[in-house]
N, CA, C and O of each residue as an XYZ file, in Angstrom:
992
protein
N       1.061     -1.411      0.178
C      -0.042     -0.108      0.199
C       0.396      1.097      0.208
O       0.571      1.590      1.323
N       0.679      1.864     -0.897
C       1.397      3.461     -1.155
C       0.429      4.183     -1.147
O      -0.543      3.945     -1.863
N       0.512      5.574     -0.056
C      -0.029      6.850     -0.201
C       0.734      7.752      0.543
O       1.364      7.797      1.600
N       0.313      8.745     -0.809
C       1.354     10.236     -0.809
C       0.305     11.526     -0.389
O      -0.867     11.738     -0.701
N       0.981     12.058      0.209
C      -0.304     13.550      0.163
C       1.278     14.918      0.076
O       2.310     15.003      0.741
N       0.783     15.652     -0.935
C       1.174     17.146     -0.814
C       0.674     17.897     -0.932
O      -0.388     17.801     -1.546
N       1.127     19.197     -0.401
C       0.154     19.889      0.349
C       1.236     21.326      0.501
O       2.045     21.269      1.427
N       1.250     22.636     -0.426
C       1.571     23.299     -0.154
C       1.961     24.022      1.339
O       0.951     23.862      2.023
N       2.897     24.687      2.077
C       2.688     24.676      3.319
C       1.630     24.916      3.958
O       0.850     25.674      3.381
N       1.068     24.211      5.797
C       0.149     24.528      5.388
C      -1.093     26.112      4.833
O      -1.496     27.260      5.018
N      -1.131     24.400      3.798
C      -2.470     24.989      2.690
C      -3.437     23.574      2.540
O      -2.982     22.431      2.591
N      -4.170     23.757      2.439
C      -4.689     22.244      1.795
C      -3.724     21.268      1.131
O      -3.316     21.690      0.049
N      -3.355     20.336      1.414
C      -3.176     19.377      0.402
C      -4.245     19.318     -1.118
O      -5.465     19.475     -1.165
N      -3.102     18.987     -2.469
C      -3.128     19.128     -3.084
C      -3.410     18.063     -4.297
O      -4.031     18.076     -5.360
N      -2.401     16.887     -3.357
C      -2.427     15.533     -4.166
C      -2.891     15.154     -3.125
O      -2.669     15.846     -2.131
N      -3.855     13.679     -2.969
C      -4.746     12.787     -2.238
C      -4.322     11.150     -2.254
O      -5.225     10.449     -2.712
N      -3.054     10.382     -1.818
C      -3.456      8.900     -2.559
C      -3.543      7.910     -1.213
O      -2.685      7.752     -0.344
N      -4.222      7.595     -1.273
C      -4.632      6.653     -0.006
C      -3.856      7.845      1.113
O      -2.752      7.484      1.519
N      -4.337      9.150      1.598
C      -3.940      9.956      2.617
C      -4.051      9.666      3.334
O      -3.282      9.853      4.277
N      -5.830      8.541      3.393
C      -6.423      8.442      5.313
C      -5.909      6.512      5.050
O      -6.709      6.037      5.855
N      -5.635      6.066      4.844
C      -5.283      4.390      5.201
C      -4.029      5.118      6.065
O      -3.089      5.897      5.906
N      -4.818      4.152      7.282
C      -3.879      3.819      8.027
C      -2.632      2.711      8.121
O      -2.791      1.493      8.040
N      -1.583      3.277      8.278
C      -0.008      2.411      8.282
C       0.470      2.224      9.774
O       0.403      3.239     10.467
N       0.919      1.133     10.337
C       1.979      0.952     10.646
C       2.894      2.310     11.569
O       3.935      2.756     11.088
N       2.549      2.639     12.396
C       3.218      4.644     12.544
C       5.364      4.572     12.108
O       6.064      5.522     11.759
N       5.842      2.946     12.354
C       7.236      2.700     12.839
C       7.397      4.717     13.475
O       6.538      5.465     13.942
N       9.109      4.978     13.132
C       9.505      6.025     13.900
C       8.416      7.122     13.937
O       8.176      7.694     15.000
N       7.635      7.482     12.601
C       7.234      8.659     12.842
C       6.948      9.055     13.858
O       7.212     10.155     14.343
N       6.472      8.344     14.220
C       5.412      9.040     15.788
C       6.556      9.814     16.783
O       6.183     10.559     17.689
N       7.571      9.628     16.589
C       8.851     10.055     17.839
C       8.227     11.793     17.270
O       7.577     12.499     18.040
N       8.473     12.104     16.263
C       7.103     13.621     16.276
C       6.651     13.834     17.247
O       6.913     14.691     18.091
N       5.378     12.480     17.177
C       4.665     12.999     18.304
C       4.832     13.375     19.715
O       4.135     14.163     20.354
N       6.045     12.576     20.187
C       5.879     12.683     21.224
C       7.224     13.771     21.736
O       7.240     14.492     22.733
N       8.202     13.615     20.783
C       8.955     15.059     20.579
C       7.536     16.641     21.089
O       7.863     17.180     22.146
N       6.364     17.181     20.513
C       5.918     17.911     20.451
C       5.117     17.656     22.368
O       4.982     18.454     23.295
N       4.706     15.918     22.196
C       4.699     15.901     24.033
C       5.393     16.722     25.142
O       5.024     17.525     25.999
N       6.940     15.991     24.620
C       7.456     16.351     25.487
C       7.499     18.034     26.381
O       7.234     18.427     27.517
N       8.249     18.971     24.426
C       7.898     20.020     24.431
C       6.727     20.880     25.270
O       6.849     21.892     25.959
N       5.840     20.277     25.021
C       4.761     20.952     25.138
C       4.415     20.926     26.910
O       3.429     21.419     27.457
N       5.017     20.540     27.254
C       4.661     19.097     28.755
C       4.938     20.139     29.762
O       4.733     19.702     30.895
N       5.309     21.287     29.741
C       6.765     22.484     30.501
C       7.384     21.249     31.349
O       7.062     21.398     32.528
N       8.104     20.169     31.168
C       8.664     19.922     31.514
C      10.478     20.232     31.972
O      11.119     20.213     30.921
N      11.056     20.395     32.728
C      12.831     21.080     32.610
C      13.276     20.619     32.180
O      13.992     19.821     32.785
N      13.318     20.658     30.280
C      14.279     19.806     29.608
C      15.195     20.011     30.062
O      15.563     18.836     30.071
N      15.933     20.483     30.469
C      17.478     20.464     30.792
C      17.867     19.252     32.051
O      18.956     18.678     32.056
N      16.521     18.921     33.345
C      16.752     17.987     33.545
C      17.955     16.923     33.474
O      18.706     17.536     32.716
N      18.493     15.953     33.717
C      19.149     15.145     33.652
C      18.241     13.701     34.182
O      18.505     13.308     35.319
N      17.284     12.993     33.451
C      17.467     12.252     33.463
C      17.497     10.270     33.710
O      17.345      9.726     32.617
N      17.639      9.367     34.744
C      18.079      7.624     34.738
C      18.255      7.568     33.092
O      17.343      7.767     32.289
N      19.384      7.309     32.826
C      19.299      6.114     31.422
C      19.338      4.800     31.611
O      20.346      4.098     31.532
N      18.082      4.400     31.898
C      18.112      2.395     31.978
C      16.828      1.943     30.797
O      15.947      2.643     30.299
N      17.136      0.574     30.622
C      16.268      0.182     29.372
C      14.915     -1.048     30.022
O      14.433     -2.111     29.628
N      14.816     -0.550     30.659
C      13.324     -0.962     31.531
C      12.326     -0.270     31.713
O      12.467      0.794     32.316
N      10.682     -0.783     31.120
C       9.898      0.684     30.764
C       8.450     -0.338     30.869
O       8.536     -1.564     30.807
N       6.764      0.601     31.082
C       6.255      0.134     31.634
C       5.349     -0.105     30.815
O       4.812      0.944     30.462
N       4.825     -1.203     30.234
C       3.875     -1.560     28.613
C       2.511     -0.989     28.687
O       2.017     -1.732     29.535
N       2.098     -0.620     28.539
C       0.056     -0.400     28.212
C      -0.507     -1.719     28.789
O      -1.608     -1.635     29.333
N       0.066     -2.861     28.746
C      -0.777     -3.601     29.454
C      -0.319     -4.102     30.852
O      -0.600     -5.173     31.388
N       0.789     -2.638     31.526
C       0.355     -2.517     32.534
C       2.202     -3.545     33.203
O       2.659     -3.322     34.324
N       2.942     -4.635     32.112
C       4.259     -5.171     32.649
C       4.965     -3.840     32.061
O       4.523     -2.878     31.432
N       6.366     -4.223     32.576
C       7.814     -4.245     32.102
C       8.200     -4.901     31.089
O       8.131     -6.100     30.819
N       8.634     -3.974     30.516
C       9.324     -4.767     29.328
C      11.021     -4.184     28.694
O      11.272     -3.054     29.112
N      12.068     -4.750     27.849
C      13.523     -3.892     27.791
C      13.408     -3.925     26.213
O      12.844     -4.805     25.562
N      14.134     -2.649     25.652
C      13.761     -2.671     24.350
C      15.657     -3.570     24.308
O      16.481     -3.941     25.143
N      15.491     -3.541     22.328
C      17.073     -4.202     22.251
C      17.790     -2.987     21.638
O      17.484     -2.024     20.934
N      18.938     -3.507     22.261
C      19.675     -2.153     21.563
C      20.730     -2.727     20.046
O      21.356     -1.914     19.366
N      20.727     -3.810     19.844
C      20.616     -3.940     18.217
C      19.565     -3.912     16.863
O      19.748     -4.200     15.680
N      18.373     -3.420     17.626
C      17.953     -2.824     16.469
C      17.323     -1.759     16.970
O      16.135     -1.668     17.279
N      18.727     -0.429     17.083
C      17.910      0.437     17.459
C      19.395      1.845     16.616
O      20.576      2.109     16.839
N      18.579      2.207     15.895
C      19.858      2.718     14.863
C      20.503      4.376     15.324
O      20.888      5.441     14.841
N      20.357      3.904     16.165
C      21.185      5.005     17.272
C      22.518      4.412     18.680
O      22.302      4.891     19.793
N      22.910      4.107     18.640
C      24.057      3.575     19.817
C      24.214      4.567     20.757
O      23.891      3.993     21.797
N      24.671      6.326     21.201
C      25.120      6.491     21.292
C      24.657      6.942     22.652
O      25.520      7.289     23.458
N      23.197      6.980     23.041
C      22.431      7.102     24.046
C      22.387      5.531     24.844
O      21.770      5.263     25.875
N      23.048      4.821     24.205
C      23.124      3.590     24.476
C      24.729      3.313     26.015
O      24.964      2.537     26.942
N      25.308      4.416     25.425
C      26.640      4.443     26.069
C      26.355      5.093     27.354
O      27.151      4.968     28.284
N      25.347      5.733     27.464
C      24.660      6.453     28.905
C      23.889      5.898     29.883
O      23.156      6.496     30.671
N      24.181      4.189     29.754
C      23.000      3.403     30.636
C      23.637      3.383     31.205
O      24.849      3.528     31.041
N      22.804      3.115     32.466
C      23.145      3.609     33.578
C      23.578      4.183     34.228
O      24.077      3.691     35.240
N      23.607      5.389     34.007
C      23.942      7.076     33.991
C      22.832      8.146     33.851
O      21.717      7.817     34.255
N      22.999      9.434     33.309
C      21.836      9.745     33.497
C      22.587     11.010     31.677
O      23.694     11.346     31.258
N      21.137     11.233     31.247
C      21.543     12.398     30.162
C      20.749     13.863     30.271
O      19.822     13.974     31.074
N      21.036     14.657     29.671
C      19.770     15.726     29.480
C      18.564     15.478     28.412
O      18.502     15.609     27.189
N      17.849     15.158     29.177
C      15.856     15.767     28.792
C      15.998     16.000     27.259
O      15.710     15.200     26.369
N      16.540     17.355     27.122
C      16.983     17.792     25.321
C      17.690     17.449     24.574
O      17.528     17.609     23.365
N      18.909     16.740     25.239
C      19.392     16.568     24.700
C      19.340     14.277     24.155
O      20.135     13.603     23.499
N      17.848     13.851     24.962
C      17.250     12.909     24.340
C      16.566     12.972     23.268
O      16.660     12.290     22.248
N      15.764     13.939     23.563
C      14.893     14.733     22.767
C      15.210     14.890     21.195
O      14.640     14.677     20.126
N      16.451     15.386     21.665
C      17.660     15.766     20.091
C      17.701     14.498     19.471
O      17.735     14.593     18.244
N      17.709     13.172     19.970
C      18.528     11.675     19.686
C      17.814     11.208     19.159
O      18.043     10.255     18.414
N      16.395     11.846     19.408
C      15.003     10.412     19.495
C      14.278     11.239     17.700
O      13.458     10.713     16.948
N      15.120     12.905     17.491
C      14.518     13.003     15.971
C      15.627     12.943     14.818
O      15.389     12.553     13.675
N      16.901     13.395     15.289
C      18.068     13.489     14.234
C      18.625     11.747     14.394
O      19.284     11.652     13.358
N      18.685     10.932     14.802
C      19.563      9.916     14.995
C      17.867      8.329     15.339
O      17.767      7.141     15.644
N      17.220      9.196     15.087
C      16.108      8.291     15.351
C      16.191      7.124     16.463
O      15.995      5.998     16.004
N      16.484      7.214     18.040
C      17.049      6.191     19.020
C      15.531      5.938     19.061
O      14.517      6.572     18.766
N      15.852      4.645     19.595
C      14.574      4.042     20.190
C      14.799      3.842     22.087
O      13.979      3.416     22.900
N      15.668      4.143     22.227
C      16.664      3.865     23.787
C      15.342      5.718     24.094
O      14.378      5.742     24.860
N      15.771      6.772     23.318
C      15.854      7.657     23.897
C      14.173      8.545     23.269
O      13.735      9.644     23.609
N      13.563      7.492     22.243
C      11.923      7.888     22.663
C      11.490      7.703     24.143
O      11.151      8.492     25.026
N      11.669      6.007     24.053
C      11.267      5.255     25.445
C      11.308      6.604     26.471
O      10.478      7.420     26.870
N      12.320      6.437     26.607
C      12.451      8.170     27.826
C      12.017      9.119     28.086
O      11.469      9.511     29.116
N      12.317      9.778     26.766
C      10.940     10.934     26.641
C       9.833     10.436     26.689
O       9.049     11.186     27.272
N       9.208      9.145     26.212
C       7.320      9.039     26.555
C       7.593      8.829     28.041
O       6.815      9.090     28.958
N       8.771      8.337     28.133
C       8.276      7.549     29.947
C       8.236      9.512     31.067
O       7.913      9.751     32.231
N       8.610     10.205     30.213
C       8.548     11.749     30.775
C       7.194     11.803     31.015
O       6.821     11.917     32.183
N       6.195     11.728     29.905
C       5.613     12.384     29.419
C       3.942     11.617     29.785
O       2.972     12.021     30.426
N       4.157     10.655     29.201
C       2.009      9.441     29.182
C       1.777      9.459     28.012
O       1.810     10.354     27.168
N       1.610      8.740     27.994
C       0.455      8.167     26.804
C      -0.520      9.404     26.615
O      -0.421      9.706     25.425
N      -1.365     10.210     27.203
C      -2.066     11.010     27.016
C      -1.782     12.095     26.749
O      -2.733     12.835     26.499
N      -0.469     12.651     26.681
C      -0.267     13.752     26.474
C       0.939     13.447     24.739
O       1.840     14.195     24.359
N       0.546     12.349     24.182
C       1.014     11.841     22.590
C      -0.318     12.251     22.162
O      -0.357     13.142     21.314
N      -1.721     11.634     22.709
C      -2.575     11.763     22.742
C      -3.010     12.906     21.821
O      -3.217     13.035     20.615
N      -3.083     14.004     23.369
C      -3.521     15.468     22.650
C      -2.760     15.740     21.635
O      -3.421     16.231     20.720
N      -1.221     15.591     21.311
C      -0.474     16.194     20.642
C      -1.779     15.657     18.901
O      -2.185     16.358     17.974
N      -1.941     14.570     19.141
C      -2.814     14.087     17.476
C      -3.904     14.928     18.042
O      -4.091     15.823     17.218
N      -4.475     15.031     18.753
C      -5.945     15.964     18.727
C      -5.532     17.991     18.187
O      -5.663     18.936     17.409
N      -5.139     17.573     19.074
C      -4.192     19.377     18.104
C      -4.148     19.336     16.567
O      -4.485     20.028     15.606
N      -3.721     18.490     16.765
C      -3.166     18.167     15.039
C      -4.737     18.350     14.341
O      -4.786     18.989     13.290
N      -5.673     17.947     14.757
C      -6.793     17.004     13.735
C      -6.398     15.788     13.404
O      -6.995     15.289     12.450
N      -5.494     15.106     13.955
C      -5.653     13.417     13.391
C      -7.227     12.566     13.541
O      -8.171     12.481     14.327
N      -6.851     12.122     12.445
C      -8.398     11.115     12.013
C      -7.686      9.548     12.649
O      -8.143      8.870     13.569
N      -6.674      9.323     11.973
C      -6.416      8.055     11.439
C      -5.113      7.253     12.510
O      -4.784      6.084     12.711
N      -4.617      8.662     13.038
C      -3.743      8.195     13.640
C      -3.115      8.281     15.505
O      -3.236      9.366     16.074
N      -2.715      7.513     16.003
C      -2.070      7.181     17.100
C      -0.511      6.649     17.544
O       0.544      6.360     16.980
N      -1.382      6.748     19.722
C       0.472      6.430     19.388
C      -0.002      5.317     21.363
O       0.506      5.563     22.456
N      -0.366      4.943     21.253
C      -1.058      4.278     22.624
C       0.651      3.549     23.122
O       1.166      3.943     24.168
N       1.088      2.905     22.580
C       2.650      2.236     23.093
C       3.700      2.527     22.427
O       3.799      2.982     21.288
N       4.337      2.300     23.039
C       6.294      3.166     23.219
C       6.772      1.985     22.343
O       6.295      0.850     22.314
N       7.851      2.500     21.605
C       8.563      1.275     20.783
C       8.302     -0.227     22.114
O       7.919     -0.334     23.279
N       8.770     -1.083     21.066
C       8.990     -2.461     20.533
C       8.408     -2.952     21.938
O       9.017     -3.780     22.615
N       6.862     -2.239     22.441
C       6.051     -2.996     23.669
C       5.926     -3.860     23.101
O       5.603     -3.392     22.009
N       5.944     -5.395     22.953
C       5.575     -6.410     22.119
C       3.683     -6.274     22.718
O       2.632     -5.981     22.148
N       4.134     -6.746     24.402
C       2.513     -7.109     24.523
C       1.833     -6.301     24.365
O       0.728     -6.440     23.839
N       2.241     -5.372     24.721
C       1.253     -3.698     24.445
C       0.569     -3.911     22.370
O      -0.619     -3.840     22.055
N       1.393     -4.085     21.665
C       1.122     -4.946     20.086
C      -0.580     -6.256     20.339
O      -1.783     -6.359     20.103
N       0.592     -6.941     20.965
C      -0.684     -8.536     20.850
C      -1.675     -8.113     21.604
O      -2.781     -8.559     21.298
N      -1.618     -7.383     22.505
C      -2.534     -7.131     23.286
C      -3.548     -6.201     22.469
O      -4.570     -5.903     23.087
N      -3.374     -5.540     20.756
C      -4.202     -4.660     20.168
C      -3.980     -3.093     20.410
O      -4.759     -2.147     20.295
N      -2.761     -3.156     20.752
C      -2.552     -1.357     20.942
C      -1.549     -1.073     19.061
O      -1.031     -2.037     18.498
N      -1.520     -0.158     18.672
C      -0.922     -0.677     17.387
C      -0.977      0.947     17.135
O      -1.966      1.550     16.717
N       0.059      1.421     17.414
C       0.906      2.787     16.924
C       0.647      2.676     15.455
O       1.062      1.747     14.762
N      -0.320      4.041     14.871
C      -0.362      3.965     13.021
C      -0.534      5.581     12.702
O      -0.400      6.641     13.313
N      -0.895      5.156     11.437
C      -0.648      7.106     11.133
C      -1.042      7.023      9.693
O      -0.693      6.100      8.959
N      -1.691      7.902      9.372
C      -1.819      8.200      8.114
C      -1.120      9.257      7.159
O      -0.953     10.292      7.803
N      -0.769      9.348      6.188
C      -0.011     10.669      4.758
C      -0.866     11.459      5.460
O      -0.643     11.787      6.626
N      -1.431     11.654      5.097
C      -2.141     13.118      5.866
C      -2.448     14.114      7.623
O      -2.614     15.213      8.151
N      -2.341     12.661      7.822
C      -2.211     12.640      9.086
C      -0.772     13.684      9.316
O      -0.582     14.790      9.821
N      -0.025     12.774      8.724
C       1.326     13.125      9.429
C       1.602     14.832      8.554
O       2.743     15.282      8.658
N       0.664     15.597      7.831
C       0.721     16.164      6.850
C       0.233     17.046      8.323
O       0.952     17.591      9.160
N      -1.075     16.952      8.266
C      -1.332     18.212      9.220
C      -0.245     18.162     11.128
O      -0.020     19.070     11.928
N       0.055     16.993     11.145
C       1.275     17.129     12.499
C       2.393     18.360     11.601
O       2.178     19.560     11.428
N       3.547     17.567     11.171
C       4.486     18.617     10.810
C       3.401     20.324     10.493
O       4.128     21.316     10.541
N       2.050     20.612     10.239
C       1.584     21.582     10.275
C       1.248     22.746     11.644
O       1.133     23.944     11.902
N       1.202     21.438     12.214
C       0.583     21.502     13.913
C       1.815     22.074     14.225
O       1.531     23.268     14.133
N       3.681     21.996     14.712
C       4.735     21.591     15.101
C       4.921     23.290     15.023
O       4.452     23.982     14.119
N       5.697     23.788     16.158
C       5.786     24.701     16.948
C       7.511     25.065     15.996
O       8.334     24.198     15.701
N       7.608     26.268     15.760
C       9.144     26.712     14.579
C      10.158     25.844     15.586
O      10.586     24.779     15.141
N      10.585     26.293     17.025
C      11.526     25.145     17.510
C      11.591     23.464     17.107
O      12.633     22.812     17.037
N      10.520     23.063     16.917
C      10.523     21.541     16.847
C      11.010     21.171     15.249
O      11.761     20.353     14.717
N      10.313     22.037     14.914
C      10.830     21.651     13.073
C      12.090     22.386     12.337
O      12.549     22.402     11.194
N      12.428     23.026     13.676
C      14.067     23.406     13.782
C      15.193     21.778     13.620
O      16.003     21.422     12.765
N      14.659     21.107     15.007
C      15.515     19.987     15.493
C      15.209     19.435     14.281
O      16.227     19.276     13.608
N      14.198     19.078     13.734
C      13.244     18.325     12.278
C      14.999     18.465     11.520
O      15.904     17.642     11.383
N      14.887     19.643     11.232
C      16.057     19.714     10.260
C      17.560     18.923     10.389
O      18.170     18.700      9.343
N      18.017     18.594     11.408
C      19.048     17.424     11.721
C      18.755     16.189     11.341
O      19.593     15.442     10.837
N      17.577     15.881     11.543
C      17.587     14.370     10.916
C      18.790     14.353      9.772
O      19.006     15.010      8.753
N      19.589     13.068     10.585
C      20.739     12.824      9.469
C      20.547     11.275      8.938
O      21.469     10.460      8.989
N      19.062     10.927      8.355
C      18.772      9.795      7.704
C      17.594     10.193      6.913
O      16.379     10.326      7.062
N      19.073     10.407      5.428
C      18.744     10.844      4.632
C      18.325     10.424      3.148
O      18.423     11.052      2.094
N      18.036      9.688      3.308
C      17.519      8.531      2.116
C      16.582      8.079      1.691
O      16.367      7.095      0.984
N      15.806      9.033      2.259
C      14.381      8.664      1.397
C      13.922      9.654      0.624
O      14.286      9.690     -0.551
N      13.074     10.601      1.121
C      12.887     11.764      0.674
C      13.312     13.118      0.071
O      12.777     13.855     -0.758
N      14.751     13.207      0.952
C      15.623     14.481      0.507
C      16.527     13.280      0.407
O      17.597     13.380      1.009
N      16.207     11.793     -0.462
C      17.402     11.367     -1.444
C      16.862     12.189     -2.658
O      17.559     12.299     -3.666
N      15.612     12.775     -2.573
C      15.069     12.383     -3.622
C      15.484     14.077     -4.239
O      15.493     14.407     -5.425
N      15.722     14.735     -3.354
C      16.114     16.704     -3.308
C      18.165     17.068     -3.687
O      19.195     16.572     -3.230
N      17.837     18.328     -4.885
C      19.518     18.150     -4.916
C      19.567     18.151     -3.479
O      18.741     18.207     -2.568
N      21.155     18.047     -3.615
C      22.033     18.784     -2.444
C      21.734     19.692     -1.852
O      21.428     20.747     -2.406
N      21.739     19.548     -0.712
C      21.993     21.062      0.099
C      20.500     21.352      0.375
O      20.536     22.283      1.179
N      18.939     20.981      0.082
C      18.238     21.418      0.136
C      17.332     21.834      1.576
O      18.179     21.789      2.468
N      16.623     22.038      1.906
C      16.374     22.627      4.084
C      15.112     21.874      3.482
O      14.468     22.208      2.488
N      14.898     20.731      4.351
C      13.649     19.640      5.117
C      13.524     19.176      6.442
O      14.323     18.422      6.998
N      12.572     19.616      6.897
C      12.320     19.332      7.963
C      11.685     18.384      7.983
O      10.719     18.391      7.220
N      11.926     17.037      8.913
C      11.091     15.250      8.678
C      11.846     14.235      9.322
O      12.903     14.311      9.949
N      11.128     13.293      9.060
C      11.183     12.321      9.934
C      10.903     11.300      9.339
O      10.244     11.708      8.382
N      11.013      9.481      9.223
C      11.182      8.885      8.645
C      11.282      7.822      9.468
O      12.074      7.945     10.402
N      10.766      6.946      9.381
C      10.787      5.074     10.804
C      10.690      4.453      8.891
O      10.467      4.976      7.799
N      11.060      2.871      9.499
C      11.328      1.763      8.750
C      11.022      0.476      9.481
O      10.478      0.729     10.556
N      11.161     -0.636      9.298
C      11.165     -1.868      9.730
C      10.878     -2.764      8.958
O      10.119     -2.174      8.189
N      10.931     -3.582      8.678
C      10.524     -4.904      7.661
C       9.010     -4.441      7.210
O       7.924     -4.469      7.789
N       9.325     -4.120      6.260
C       7.639     -3.939      5.625
C       6.937     -2.537      5.492
O       5.872     -2.165      5.001
N       8.028     -1.889      6.164
C       7.974     -0.595      6.826
C       8.416      0.429      6.004
O       9.605      0.188      5.799
N       8.099      1.438      5.427
C       9.238      2.691      4.775
C       8.431      3.564      5.041
O       7.374      3.430      4.424
N       8.503      4.827      6.032
C       7.654      6.186      5.608
C       8.353      7.735      5.730
O       9.409      7.834      6.354
N       8.011      8.398      5.392
C       8.562      9.943      5.338
C       7.855     11.232      5.481
O       7.007     11.497      4.630
N       7.989     11.730      6.048
C       7.330     12.903      6.290
C       7.738     14.198      6.418
O       7.671     14.612      7.575
N       8.138     14.969      5.605
C       8.738     16.664      5.639
C       8.378     17.766      5.107
O       7.930     17.653      3.966
N       8.436     19.200      5.710
C       8.801     19.702      5.312
C       9.849     20.592      4.324
O      10.856     21.222      4.647
N       9.195     20.392      2.932
C      10.340     21.001      2.233
C      10.558     22.213      1.378
O       9.870     22.415      0.378
N      11.920     23.362      1.938
C      11.640     24.771      1.617
C      13.066     24.973      0.365
O      14.229     25.331      0.554
N      12.616     24.720     -0.420
C      13.119     24.882     -2.109
C      13.699     26.172     -2.215
O      12.868     27.080     -2.194
N      14.766     26.481     -2.311
C      14.995     28.226     -2.609
C      14.620     29.476     -3.901
O      14.926     30.669     -3.897
N      13.881     28.713     -4.913
C      12.960     28.518     -5.778
C      12.047     28.965     -5.963
O      11.789     29.477     -7.052
N      10.889     28.922     -4.564
C       9.439     28.263     -5.022
C       9.025     28.325     -2.925
O       9.703     28.615     -1.940
N       7.585     27.875     -3.141
C       7.124     28.304     -1.885
C       7.318     26.483     -0.838
O       7.258     25.374     -1.369
N       7.507     26.717      0.429
C       7.845     25.341      0.960
C       6.490     24.395      0.970
O       5.496     24.683      0.304
N       6.522     24.003      1.253
C       5.586     22.193      0.736
C       6.168     20.960      1.613
O       7.267     20.541      1.975
N       4.374     20.513      1.787
C       4.745     19.520      2.770
C       4.418     18.022      1.720
O       3.697     18.024      0.722
N       5.190     16.788      2.299
C       5.587     16.083      1.556
C       4.917     14.606      2.662
O       5.256     14.574      3.845
N       4.257     13.822      2.248
C       4.343     12.857      3.235
C       3.949     11.047      2.528
O       2.805     10.611      2.398
N       4.875     10.496      2.272
C       4.615      8.852      1.544
C       4.441      8.155      2.815
O       4.804      8.640      3.886
N       3.748      6.737      2.660
C       3.987      5.824      3.366
C       3.789      4.726      2.706
O       2.737      4.673      2.068
N       4.577      3.720      2.664
C       5.019      3.029      2.018
C       4.586      1.827      2.885
O       4.861      2.018      4.070
N       3.896      0.462      2.597
C       4.032     -0.948      3.755
C       3.771     -2.193      2.383
O       2.973     -2.187      1.446
N       4.309     -2.693      2.591
C       4.922     -3.956      1.525
C       6.216     -4.377      1.524
O       7.201     -3.984      2.150
N       6.011     -5.481      0.496
C       7.429     -6.552      0.384
C       8.532     -5.538     -0.378
O       9.641     -6.032     -0.581
N       8.417     -4.842     -0.597
C      10.029     -3.724     -1.362
C      10.468     -3.145      0.241
O      11.690     -3.000      0.214
N       9.989     -2.807      1.460
C      10.870     -2.673      2.386
C      11.540     -3.156      3.407
O      10.873     -3.329      4.427
N      12.738     -3.448      3.447
C      13.631     -4.344      3.470
C      13.806     -3.936      5.465
O      14.756     -4.369      6.118
N      13.520     -3.713      5.621
C      14.179     -2.986      7.010
C      15.638     -2.388      7.460
O      16.184     -2.446      8.562
N      16.147     -1.711      6.060
C      17.377     -1.465      6.197
C      17.924     -0.018      6.393
O      17.955      0.684      5.383
N      18.280      0.417      7.358
C      18.236      1.928      7.281
C      18.950      2.900      5.712
O      18.836      4.046      5.277
N      19.927      1.218      5.155
C      20.041      2.053      3.912
C      19.951      1.001      3.263
O      19.869     -0.130      3.743
N      19.964      1.390      1.763
C      19.967      0.072      1.041
C      18.616     -0.236      0.723
O      18.582     -1.143     -0.109
N      17.288      0.236      1.120
C      15.827     -0.817      1.320
C      15.705      0.762     -0.515
O      15.845      1.919     -0.912
N      15.329     -0.722     -0.817
C      14.099     -0.564     -2.122
C      13.708      0.421     -1.937
O      14.111      1.392     -2.576
N      12.298      0.553     -0.499
C      11.147      0.992      0.042
C      11.732      2.383     -0.492
O      11.144      2.848     -1.469
N      13.114      3.307      0.163
C      13.644      3.951      0.570
C      13.963      4.770     -1.224
O      14.094      5.966     -1.486
N      13.997      3.718     -2.048
C      14.063      4.109     -2.931
C      13.077      4.495     -3.585
O      13.077      5.718     -3.725
N      11.953      3.807     -4.200
C      10.738      4.474     -3.973
C      10.324      6.180     -3.332
O       9.935      7.175     -3.944
N      10.630      5.945     -1.756
C       9.813      7.339     -1.850
C      10.908      8.540     -2.123
O      10.723      9.747     -1.968
N      11.991      7.931     -2.533
C      13.081      9.687     -3.092
C      13.162      9.223     -5.031
O      14.169      9.543     -5.663
N      12.131      8.568     -5.645
C      11.907      8.531     -7.084
C      10.969      9.317     -6.965
O      11.019     10.210     -7.810
N       9.341      9.440     -5.645
C       8.347     10.381     -5.911
C       8.559     11.394     -4.807
O       7.472     11.892     -4.512
N       9.272     11.745     -4.292
C       9.874     13.228     -3.713
C      10.849     13.887     -5.037
O      11.264     15.043     -4.964
N      11.039     13.327     -5.796
C      11.593     13.616     -7.082
C      10.844     15.070     -8.177
O      10.803     16.155     -8.757
N      10.316     13.542     -7.631
C       8.806     13.817     -8.779
C       7.962     15.577     -8.403
O       7.845     16.503     -9.207
N       7.604     15.551     -7.275
C       7.025     16.581     -6.937
C       8.417     17.525     -6.857
O       8.153     18.700     -7.110
N       9.744     17.299     -6.583
C      10.260     18.296     -6.769
C      10.319     19.102     -7.984
O      10.364     20.330     -7.915
N      10.321     18.651     -8.776
C       9.926     19.098    -10.552
C       8.883     19.683    -11.004
O       8.508     19.990    -12.135
N       8.333     19.836     -9.660
C       6.672     20.299     -9.875
C       5.902     21.095     -9.167
O       4.699     21.347     -9.097
N       7.640     21.696     -8.261
C       7.466     22.607     -7.246
C       6.898     24.119     -7.815
O       6.603     25.138     -7.190
N       6.883     23.889     -8.911
C       7.089     26.022     -8.772
C       5.187     26.230     -9.732
O       4.605     27.173    -10.269
N       4.852     24.715     -9.472
C       3.586     24.461    -10.353
C       1.798     24.274     -8.730
O       0.572     24.376     -8.760
N       2.803     23.997     -7.742
C       1.923     24.345     -6.172
C       1.759     25.705     -5.678
O       2.567     26.477     -5.162
N       0.101     25.852     -6.051
C      -0.378     27.312     -5.169
C       0.843     27.982     -3.970
O       1.283     27.247     -3.086
N       1.072     28.735     -4.036
C       1.779     28.889     -3.557
C       1.221     29.569     -1.827
O       2.062     29.859     -0.977
């Protein structure tokens, strides 16, 4: 299943393909956790314990896999502490699973649900943490739609969008743009899933939002050399070529 939404920045979408079909969220849900954290009023400079045990939505505790995490750096602080602001940045710039669950533990799932509500999302939710397998088995599914990802981006504060500009995983939507093109967004992947949503800022045209969600056999689950990432890059390149025809 391929879902695509293209919209002039904070305007009505001009392309809607399977826009409201739900997909497993993968790491795109980390944008909602980021917003919940920054809006919570918590001290972002507070040092929090770096642990690998979390509360499942089922009431159990669980651990996550270091080997499955795309960011090894927060794991070096296991048993110590780290500033919440630093963890939040690693969550979206390097897609740290450990940092995500630590940030989520600070705000809770209700705060994340309010982020989706504020964005006027209709088909997206983040009711469980990363690798909460018991929660998933109990029916708690992290879901997104391409349209809701565009809505979520449009609802974010400038400071949060600035953080998303630091995303180092530039193998899908970013790969379809000329080198150096400014964009702010988040991607996510695992076997069978490859998604990406971003605000693109051309130097010679008005900014636009693009969200592509793909669920299917092309997605290898690798952070690079993923055929599905190549598909998203080609879609991004096609939108870029038509950037001047988008409403300003």
